[in-house]
Phi, psi and omega in degrees: 000136181285163187302312183292323177296318178297317178300314180299319180296316179295320178298320179294315179300322183267007180050051185243125176281168176299320179298314181295321178297320177298316179298313184289328184271340184080008179267150177298141177303322181298326178296314183291314180295325178295320178303311183288320182293316183271346181073024181281152175274132181291153174290166179300312178300321178294317180296323176297319177296317178298317179297318178300318178296329179274352179077030179228164176269167176299319180296323177294324179299316184272350181291134174236141179310134182097345177291139176271132179267119180301136184233016180280160186297320181298317179293320178299316179295318179299314180294322178297317179291321178303317182293344179274346183281153173284168178301319181294318179297321178297320179296317179298313180298316180299318178297318179297316179301315179298321179296315180297314181295316179298321179295316179296318179296322180290327177293323180293332182276358180278000000 
């Protein structure tokens, strides 16, 4: 399920309007309405704010029934450290991961 569809579904489940989500998340109403109007995918910091407004974690947002939750020690440590980062630090790390993955994919296509 795509991000915006999932957001709409969660808002419906929680009987939450776009206005109420903006209040609860601390995000500008214009940011949220723009996401839906333009069909854009939210940035990680925006999605974290939306999840906070919905009263869920990012992992809960992306969890789908039947998904296996990694339970190894390395993953637990990674998630614990991730949760200690600021929103800006998380965005930087996420950008680095995307660069590394894109670089690896481009090498495979050579």
